PASEBA-1860 file (N, C-alpha, C; in nm, 3 decimals):
! residues 177
1> MGQSIPLV> 12.351/9.715/9.660/12.205/9.684/9.649/12.210/9.768/9.511 ~ 12.061/9.738/9.514/12.024/9.816/9.371/12.096/9.755/9.227 ~ 12.209/9.665/9.233/12.257/9.565/9.131/12.205/9.546/9.048 ~ 12.258/9.511/8.894/12.161/9.399/8.817/12.180/9.256/8.862 ~ 12.141/9.170/8.813/12.101/9.029/8.824/12.238/8.999/8.780 ~ 12.308/9.005/8.659/12.438/8.946/8.635/12.559/9.006/8.717 ~ 12.534/9.112/8.759/12.628/9.157/8.852/12.640/9.091/8.992 ~ 12.536/9.060/9.032/12.485/9.008/9.162/12.545/8.838/9.164
9> CQDWANTN> 12.504/8.809/9.032/12.556/8.681/9.042/12.688/8.621/9.018 ~ 12.755/8.730/8.962/12.858/8.686/8.962/12.932/8.621/8.824 ~ 12.843/8.484/8.771/12.914/8.447/8.658/12.757/8.436/8.543 ~ 12.800/8.360/8.439/12.674/8.339/8.351/12.579/8.224/8.441 ~ 12.696/8.116/8.459/12.603/8.010/8.511/12.443/8.036/8.628 ~ 12.530/8.119/8.724/12.415/8.176/8.832/12.338/8.293/8.766 ~ 12.380/8.333/8.687/12.284/8.437/8.591/12.193/8.408/8.547 ~ 12.207/8.262/8.455/12.124/8.192/8.387/12.016/8.153/8.471
17> AAYRFLSN> 12.057/8.103/8.589/11.963/8.005/8.705/11.854/8.124/8.723 ~ 11.936/8.221/8.783/11.833/8.310/8.830/11.734/8.378/8.743 ~ 11.746/8.359/8.565/11.662/8.397/8.437/11.576/8.309/8.449 ~ 11.615/8.175/8.480/11.544/8.036/8.458/11.438/8.064/8.560 ~ 11.480/8.071/8.701/11.416/8.058/8.774/11.273/8.190/8.794 ~ 11.311/8.301/8.760/11.212/8.419/8.720/11.163/8.376/8.637 ~ 11.152/8.327/8.536/11.028/8.293/8.411/10.991/8.185/8.419 ~ 11.026/8.073/8.528/10.950/7.956/8.513/10.797/7.972/8.555
25> EWVNEADI> 10.721/7.924/8.471/10.549/7.953/8.495/10.548/7.874/8.596 ~ 10.600/7.788/8.704/10.559/7.757/8.810/10.620/7.801/8.927 ~ 10.654/7.909/8.894/10.722/7.969/9.053/10.615/8.077/9.015 ~ 10.571/8.123/9.172/10.473/8.271/9.104/10.514/8.301/9.334 ~ 10.467/8.404/9.309/10.482/8.517/9.423/10.411/8.433/9.554 ~ 10.320/8.402/9.557/10.210/8.324/9.677/10.344/8.234/9.725 ~ 10.361/8.120/9.662/10.453/7.999/9.681/10.609/8.061/9.743 ~ 10.658/8.185/9.711/10.758/8.207/9.740/10.742/8.287/9.880
33> LCGHFEAT> 10.631/8.344/9.884/10.630/8.418/10.013/10.563/8.349/10.142 ~ 10.489/8.222/10.068/10.437/8.142/10.201/10.514/8.091/10.304 ~ 10.627/8.045/10.278/10.724/8.025/10.399/10.769/8.153/10.480 ~ 10.781/8.236/10.403/10.805/8.368/10.479/10.697/8.402/10.611 ~ 10.543/8.400/10.536/10.422/8.429/10.618/10.439/8.324/10.701 ~ 10.501/8.213/10.728/10.449/8.039/10.832/10.538/8.087/10.894 ~ 10.683/8.141/10.887/10.742/8.213/10.962/10.695/8.323/11.074 ~ 10.656/8.408/11.038/10.577/8.528/11.073/10.484/8.466/11.189
41> RGCGTATK> 10.382/8.360/11.159/10.309/8.347/11.231/10.346/8.233/11.373 ~ 10.441/8.167/11.309/10.552/8.122/11.423/10.604/8.210/11.519 ~ 10.672/8.319/11.470/10.719/8.429/11.552/10.614/8.500/11.627 ~ 10.505/8.517/11.597/10.370/8.604/11.656/10.312/8.465/11.779 ~ 10.321/8.365/11.712/10.277/8.252/11.837/10.358/8.241/11.932 ~ 10.510/8.240/11.914/10.595/8.251/12.059/10.641/8.367/12.142 ~ 10.553/8.490/12.085/10.543/8.623/12.133/10.443/8.670/12.259 ~ 10.531/8.695/12.360/10.394/8.763/12.460/10.362/8.856/12.431
49> GPILALHD> 10.217/8.935/12.449/10.144/9.038/12.493/10.077/9.050/12.322 ~ 10.020/9.221/12.290/9.988/9.245/12.184/10.081/9.264/12.032 ~ 10.018/9.249/11.958/10.086/9.231/11.841/10.015/9.363/11.730 ~ 10.109/9.428/11.672/10.064/9.544/11.585/10.094/9.505/11.421 ~ 10.011/9.525/11.324/9.967/9.516/11.207/10.023/9.574/11.150 ~ 10.135/9.678/11.099/10.112/9.800/11.045/10.145/9.807/10.891 ~ 10.029/9.880/10.816/10.027/9.890/10.656/10.036/10.012/10.612 ~ 10.113/10.020/10.515/10.168/10.086/10.406/10.205/10.082/10.283
57> TTEFRFKR> 10.245/10.159/10.183/10.232/10.136/10.068/10.396/10.207/10.019 ~ 10.476/10.133/9.961/10.560/10.185/9.885/10.613/10.190/9.744 ~ 10.724/10.301/9.706/10.713/10.291/9.560/10.869/10.276/9.525 ~ 10.890/10.154/9.431/10.998/10.164/9.385/11.031/10.190/9.234 ~ 11.107/10.295/9.227/11.130/10.378/9.084/11.252/10.319/9.039 ~ 11.277/10.301/8.900/11.367/10.262/8.854/11.363/10.376/8.678 ~ 11.498/10.427/8.654/11.466/10.478/8.516/11.513/10.412/8.384 ~ 11.430/10.415/8.313/11.400/10.323/8.190/11.410/10.393/8.073
65> EKPDLIGF> 11.475/10.346/7.980/11.461/10.366/7.825/11.284/10.365/7.753 ~ 11.256/10.275/7.799/11.128/10.240/7.788/11.015/10.179/7.918 ~ 10.966/10.276/7.979/10.903/10.235/8.116/10.804/10.170/8.115 ~ 10.714/10.169/7.960/10.599/10.084/7.984/10.602/9.924/7.979 ~ 10.757/9.860/7.987/10.748/9.774/8.018/10.770/9.737/8.189 ~ 10.773/9.802/8.226/10.774/9.792/8.344/10.646/9.820/8.433 ~ 10.579/9.962/8.423/10.480/9.999/8.470/10.516/10.146/8.525 ~ 10.397/10.227/8.578/10.428/10.296/8.608/10.385/10.337/8.794
73> TGKTAGRT> 10.405/10.468/8.851/10.416/10.431/8.987/10.332/10.582/8.999 ~ 10.360/10.689/8.933/10.320/10.831/8.980/10.362/10.945/8.882 ~ 10.297/11.033/8.950/10.415/11.200/8.858/10.476/11.261/9.021 ~ 10.632/11.274/8.925/10.714/11.411/9.067/10.728/11.478/8.940 ~ 10.713/11.600/8.971/10.746/11.754/8.925/10.716/11.685/8.772 ~ 10.573/11.662/8.728/10.522/11.667/8.604/10.577/11.545/8.509 ~ 10.649/11.495/8.580/10.724/11.372/8.541/10.673/11.230/8.529 ~ 10.594/11.212/8.437/10.568/11.016/8.496/10.705/10.936/8.533
81> QCGILMHS> 10.660/10.874/8.673/10.787/10.749/8.714/10.735/10.598/8.699 ~ 10.849/10.571/8.664/10.864/10.387/8.610/10.911/10.329/8.717 ~ 10.834/10.243/8.794/10.866/10.137/8.885/10.719/10.069/8.924 ~ 10.754/10.005/9.047/10.626/9.907/9.086/10.617/9.952/9.230 ~ 10.480/9.921/9.252/10.438/9.953/9.420/10.410/9.814/9.509 ~ 10.440/9.867/9.629/10.412/9.747/9.717/10.325/9.796/9.829 ~ 10.217/9.682/9.872/10.182/9.738/9.990/10.229/9.608/10.083 ~ 10.259/9.625/10.201/10.274/9.562/10.282/10.248/9.578/10.423
89> SLAVTTEG> 10.199/9.482/10.512/10.169/9.474/10.662/10.254/9.392/10.711 ~ 10.330/9.452/10.846/10.433/9.407/10.880/10.402/9.337/10.992 ~ 10.419/9.286/11.097/10.396/9.266/11.227/10.511/9.274/11.348 ~ 10.501/9.327/11.420/10.589/9.393/11.532/10.530/9.393/11.668 ~ 10.596/9.357/11.746/10.528/9.387/11.894/10.544/9.520/11.950 ~ 10.473/9.541/12.045/10.445/9.695/12.135/10.650/9.750/12.139 ~ 10.706/9.677/12.166/10.841/9.727/12.191/10.896/9.740/12.041 ~ 10.836/9.719/11.933/10.885/9.705/11.816/10.999/9.613/11.736
97> LPLGLAAI> 10.958/9.546/11.802/11.065/9.418/11.745/10.956/9.355/11.643 ~ 11.041/9.354/11.513/10.990/9.317/11.418/10.935/9.158/11.370 ~ 10.795/9.101/11.369/10.791/8.959/11.339/10.810/8.908/11.216 ~ 10.793/8.986/11.142/10.776/8.932/10.966/10.676/9.009/10.885 ~ 10.673/8.998/10.799/10.535/9.018/10.679/10.414/8.912/10.727 ~ 10.328/8.998/10.748/10.202/8.915/10.751/10.094/8.938/10.620 ~ 10.149/9.041/10.508/10.064/9.037/10.395/10.118/9.159/10.305 ~ 10.150/9.105/10.167/10.217/9.211/10.076/10.156/9.192/9.955
105> KFWTRKKF> 10.153/9.277/9.873/10.103/9.294/9.767/10.182/9.377/9.635 ~ 10.222/9.345/9.515/10.264/9.461/9.443/10.209/9.454/9.290 ~ 10.223/9.534/9.228/10.133/9.649/9.137/10.171/9.688/9.063 ~ 10.149/9.723/8.936/10.210/9.844/8.847/10.058/9.903/8.762 ~ 10.141/10.037/8.699/10.016/10.046/8.680/10.043/10.062/8.507 ~ 9.988/10.048/8.397/9.970/10.061/8.242/10.020/10.190/8.260 ~ 9.932/10.303/8.274/9.941/10.399/8.281/9.908/10.517/8.408 ~ 9.928/10.618/8.417/9.916/10.709/8.535/9.839/10.816/8.493
113> KGTTALKR> 9.736/10.847/8.595/9.675/10.964/8.573/9.641/11.002/8.717 ~ 9.674/11.127/8.752/9.642/11.180/8.878/9.501/11.170/8.913 ~ 9.486/11.138/9.070/9.323/11.162/9.104/9.259/11.274/9.043 ~ 9.300/11.378/9.043/9.245/11.517/8.993/9.201/11.465/8.861 ~ 9.260/11.448/8.736/9.251/11.402/8.580/9.136/11.287/8.604 ~ 9.132/11.179/8.675/8.995/11.089/8.689/8.886/11.121/8.756 ~ 8.913/11.222/8.825/8.766/11.297/8.920/8.700/11.351/8.796 ~ 8.760/11.424/8.711/8.696/11.463/8.603/8.600/11.393/8.486
121> KINPTRVP> 8.673/11.291/8.502/8.607/11.184/8.399/8.509/11.050/8.502 ~ 8.525/11.053/8.605/8.422/10.972/8.679/8.409/10.985/8.830 ~ 8.295/10.951/8.874/8.292/10.976/9.005/8.332/10.853/9.102 ~ 8.444/10.894/9.184/8.493/10.778/9.216/8.402/10.694/9.332 ~ 8.315/10.758/9.379/8.247/10.715/9.493/8.135/10.588/9.400 ~ 8.130/10.599/9.280/8.057/10.530/9.202/8.109/10.421/9.107 ~ 8.232/10.367/9.166/8.364/10.268/9.120/8.312/10.198/9.241 ~ 8.319/10.048/9.192/8.317/9.936/9.322/8.472/9.948/9.367
129> IEQKESIR> 8.477/9.875/9.539/8.604/9.877/9.563/8.661/9.751/9.498 ~ 8.641/9.667/9.452/8.707/9.612/9.401/8.784/9.611/9.236 ~ 8.721/9.730/9.177/8.830/9.795/9.093/8.893/9.945/9.114 ~ 8.901/9.935/9.204/9.002/10.050/9.279/9.151/9.989/9.338 ~ 9.218/10.090/9.329/9.358/10.020/9.378/9.370/9.999/9.540 ~ 9.256/10.074/9.632/9.241/10.092/9.736/9.215/9.953/9.835 ~ 9.169/9.855/9.680/9.145/9.737/9.746/9.257/9.661/9.841 ~ 9.376/9.668/9.792/9.480/9.629/9.833/9.501/9.646/10.018
137> WLENLRQS> 9.416/9.776/10.030/9.444/9.785/10.183/9.349/9.658/10.249 ~ 9.205/9.667/10.210/9.147/9.546/10.249/9.199/9.434/10.233 ~ 9.267/9.378/10.110/9.302/9.213/10.146/9.420/9.202/10.207 ~ 9.496/9.330/10.235/9.618/9.293/10.327/9.550/9.298/10.474 ~ 9.484/9.369/10.519/9.398/9.346/10.630/9.361/9.200/10.648 ~ 9.244/9.188/10.551/9.245/9.036/10.573/9.325/8.944/10.621 ~ 9.385/8.930/10.502/9.537/8.832/10.491/9.599/8.828/10.629 ~ 9.667/8.964/10.704/9.722/8.942/10.786/9.676/8.928/10.930
145> TNLLAYWR> 9.484/8.964/10.922/9.400/8.921/11.043/9.399/8.797/11.030 ~ 9.368/8.680/10.905/9.391/8.581/10.947/9.567/8.478/10.964 ~ 9.605/8.603/10.923/9.756/8.502/10.947/9.765/8.506/11.115 ~ 9.729/8.626/11.170/9.766/8.634/11.309/9.654/8.619/11.387 ~ 9.573/8.524/11.329/9.415/8.533/11.420/9.447/8.499/11.559 ~ 9.494/8.420/11.604/9.517/8.377/11.714/9.533/8.541/11.825 ~ 9.526/8.648/11.805/9.524/8.697/11.871/9.406/8.794/11.848 ~ 9.338/8.767/11.777/9.194/8.832/11.823/9.123/8.723/11.922
153> SRERHLRT> 9.174/8.673/11.982/9.090/8.599/12.119/9.153/8.681/12.260 ~ 9.036/8.669/12.352/9.057/8.737/12.458/9.183/8.778/12.556 ~ 9.275/8.664/12.518/9.413/8.673/12.617/9.475/8.747/12.523 ~ 9.479/8.767/12.408/9.586/8.848/12.330/9.502/8.927/12.229 ~ 9.564/9.005/12.186/9.532/9.148/12.112/9.625/9.174/11.991 ~ 9.536/9.210/11.874/9.613/9.239/11.744/9.547/9.394/11.692 ~ 9.640/9.471/11.684/9.524/9.586/11.652/9.636/9.632/11.495 ~ 9.536/9.670/11.407/9.598/9.731/11.281/9.647/9.840/11.290
161> VLPGRGGW> 9.763/9.914/11.222/9.798/10.039/11.243/9.791/10.073/11.103 ~ 9.723/10.202/11.040/9.697/10.246/10.939/9.745/10.398/10.925 ~ 9.819/10.459/10.777/9.862/10.567/10.806/9.741/10.707/10.740 ~ 9.698/10.777/10.847/9.622/10.872/10.831/9.651/11.021/10.816 ~ 9.567/11.105/10.760/9.604/11.244/10.758/9.683/11.298/10.901 ~ 9.765/11.325/10.948/9.857/11.386/11.013/9.902/11.288/11.132 ~ 9.900/11.165/11.079/9.946/11.039/11.144/9.936/10.913/11.156 ~ 9.931/10.818/11.267/9.887/10.670/11.254/9.755/10.676/11.335
169> NAFPCANL> 9.689/10.554/11.283/9.573/10.526/11.323/9.561/10.358/11.356 ~ 9.538/10.350/11.490/9.553/10.225/11.564/9.384/10.129/11.566 ~ 9.367/10.071/11.506/9.256/9.954/11.512/9.231/9.821/11.590 ~ 9.143/9.778/11.631/9.110/9.693/11.707/9.100/9.561/11.548 ~ 9.126/9.489/11.534/9.133/9.389/11.378/8.978/9.335/11.406 ~ 8.867/9.367/11.321/8.771/9.297/11.313/8.808/9.150/11.253 ~ 8.690/9.095/11.236/8.661/8.954/11.176/8.641/8.957/11.044 ~ 8.737/8.954/10.978/8.721/8.967/10.812/8.724/8.850/10.740
177> C> 8.698/8.696/10.815/8.665/8.596/10.732/8.576/8.592/10.693
END
């Protein structure tokens, strides 16, 4: 885990194929994940009882000589961290059985300014939600709710679970279509 592409691929032909695949302009995140989302929907359809959609953000941090080539995630101990951010929505049963991902977003920051520094320059309440990173919560909520729309019916229940101060909060899913 955490190895370079050449080490994982084990020979030059496989390494070259992996790099060609990753740099192919016809290959995109949505196409790669489409099959997984359909499998999640299929697992959910075969499941009895309520479904929980768990939402949270994860940071993948990397050590690089040129972190600006990847992007920034935040600051730790006064040092800017290089990496990728991922906001995911995992569908699970109330028994904790994972059904699969219902939504996922990846992004990086070109530069990182802490929220305190930003609040000195702008009033965050005056910035449209579409220009904020927090839009990812709404986008994933919308995508996971649409993917698992069957549970919005009267016989089934879909609950969204979001992290909050001091714990997790569960909400019935609204119609966001």
